[in-house]
C-alpha positions, -999 to +999 in steps of 0.1 A: -110-521+307-096-530+273-064-509+269-066-480+245-059-493+210-028-479+192-034-455+164-023-481+139-049-507+150-075-517+125-107-497+130-137-514+145-170-511+128-194-487+146-228-471+141-225-435+133-260-426+123-288-412+145-291-443+166-254-445+172-249-409+185-278-384+188-304-409+199-287-420+231-280-384+240-316-374+235-327-404+256-304-392+284-319-357+281-354-372+285-343-389+317-328-357+330-360-339+322-378-360+348-356-347+375-378-317+384-409-338+386-392-365+407-377-339+430-411-323+436-422-356+452-395-354+479-406-346+514-414-310+521-385-291+535-358-314+521-327-293+511-324-291+472-287-296+473-290-326+495-314-342+470-292-336+441-260-347+458-276-378+472-286-389+437-251-381+424-234-400+453-256-431+449-257-431+411-220-421+407-207-448+429-230-474+413-219-462+378-183-468+389-189-502+403-209-515+373-187-499+345-164-524+329-128-512+331-135-482+354-111-495+381-082-499+357-088-467+337-065-445+357-036-469+352-043-471+315-042-433+312-013-410+306-004-385+333-021-357+314-053-378+311-053-384+348-053-347+354-082-345+330-100-371+351-094-350+382-107-318+365-137-337+351-147-351+385-145-317+400-167-303+372-193-331+377-193-325+415-197-287+409-230-292+389-254-302+418-236-279+442-243-249+420-275-259+401-297-268+430-290-237+450-297-218+418-331-235+415-339-225+451-331-189+444-345-184+409-369-213+404-367-244+382-376-227+349-350-199+351-322-220+365-328-247+339-328-224+309-297-205+321-277-237+330-286-257+299-288-227+276-253-216+286-237-251+285-235-254+246-222-219+244-195-226+269-188-260+252-184-244+218-162-216+231-140-240+251-136-263+221-125-233+200-101-220+227-085-254+233-082-261+195-105-291+196-130-278+171-141-246+154-178-236+155-194-239+121-223-220+107-246-250+110-237-255+147-240-218+155-274-215+138-289-247+153-276-239+188-288-204+186-323-216+176-323-241+205-312-215+230-338-190+218-365-217+219-354-228+253-355-192+266-390-186+252-402-220+266-392-214+303-395-176+304-429-176+287-449-170+319-427-139+328-430-126+292-468-130+296-467-107+326-469-135+353-432-136+362-412-124+392-378-106+393-348-129+387-322-133+415-288-122+402-269-146+425-291-175+413-284-165+377-246-166+383-249-200+401-269-214+371-242-202+347-216-219+368-236-251+366-237-247+328-199-242+327-195-273+349-216-293+325-197-281+295-163-288+311-171-324+320-188-331+287-157-319+268-133-339+291-155-370+288-155-365+250-117-360+249-110-392+269-135-413+248-120-399+216-087-413+227-103-447+225-109-452+262-142-471+269-171-447+274-186-467+303-152-466+321-148-429+315-183-421+328-178-445+357-146-429+369-158-393+365-191-399+383-177-423+409-151-398+420-177-369+419-200-390+440-174-393+467-166-356+465-202-345+472-208-372+498-199-347+527-227-324+514-252-352+520-238-363+553-235-328+568-269-316+555-302-325+572-308-360+558-337-369+581-362-362+553-342-381+528-341-411+551-379-414+550-395-439+525-405-410+501-371-393+504-353-426+498-375-434+468-367-401+452-330-404+458-329-439+444-349-429+413-325-400+407-295-423+412-307-451+389-323-432+361-310-397+360-274-406+368-266-443+362-287-450+331-287-415+317-249-411+318-243-446+304-264-435+274-247-401+273-212-417+274-221-440+245-235-410+225-203-390+231-183-417+213-200-407+180-210-371+187-188-340+194-193-327+230-204-292+217-232-308+197-241-332+225-246-304+250-268-286+224-289-318+220-295-320+257-315-288+255-343-312+250-343-316+288-363-284+296-388-293+269-394-327+286-396-310+320-422-285+307-444-313+292-442-333+325-451-301+344-482-297+323-493-333+322-482-346+356-480-315+379-509-296+363-488-265+354-499-243+326-478-228+298-487-197+278-486-195+240-451-180+241-438-211+258-453-234+233-438-213+205-404-217+222-409-254+223-414-255+185-383-234+179-363-256+203-375-287+184-363-272+151-329-265+166-326-301+178-336-315+144-309-294+128-283-307+153-294-343+151-296-345+113-265-360+097-253-339+068-242-355+036-205-361+031-179-388+034-164-396+069-128-399+076-121-437+070-093-437+096-117-426+123-151-444+120-179-422+133-156-393+139-155-369+109-126-345+114-091-337+104-072-366+090-041-378+109-051-362+142-061-392+164-078-385+197-094-353+187-132-350+184-149-342+151-158-306+144-192-294+157-220-298+132-204-328+115-218-355+137 
């Protein structure tokens, strides 16, 4: 990869508007939203964890091999940054290990809303605790609207009297998945903010995570995944929901604080709901459609760029002057 530029290097022009930051993140959320529909096409009886880990293993290793500078990134990092990479890889590996069992226990809707609804909350709190950013009123309001909308969207059937009791263990696993997502988003954003190439950062994090979860795939019943249908599902998940989605996500993190990025990806359950209706023939009550509208409002508030001059020393990264390597504050992307 190109070595990290010193703080005194001349800034390189970059796009900081909607297409430069929020758009790639929203595109990645659309791809992630197809995961449930794609997984439903897997052979009957295939272990959910095996499906998710197979996609991560294939996609993560492919992401590492095709990301420019991924092999040389650890050598270009400081010792502290290498520890961040290790922690980030563990967080990435932890997501499918916790999320897919949560889906099996609580269902796709409940697991999705808890994992994705808790992720921006965890991201904002971790940013605040670590001193990276302080939640603003705009970020708090937009994220709150998105979380409420997401909750109404996926819990609509239960609120309409058609639901079943929620499994507490599944809820805790889904929250662990949300925490994992928030942690690796923050770590990826921190490394990218230090001028490491986004492709290299995503490649290293997901390549290492792909190796970490490989034993889950090997020691789980993979006979169904070895069938043509199972292989097709695993390849789709690897190519589109890991390789392409995280290249887009990494590019978006270069111009968007991680706490805002995790809130923008709340578009995923909306996409999943629409696909469920149009492709799988599922039905949503009026409460769910109302939640979709509230969710869309929150996403618009997060994606809209407020007026105000940017820090000229850090293109595309509004924030405190003279503090290189620290992401901009939430709500100022």
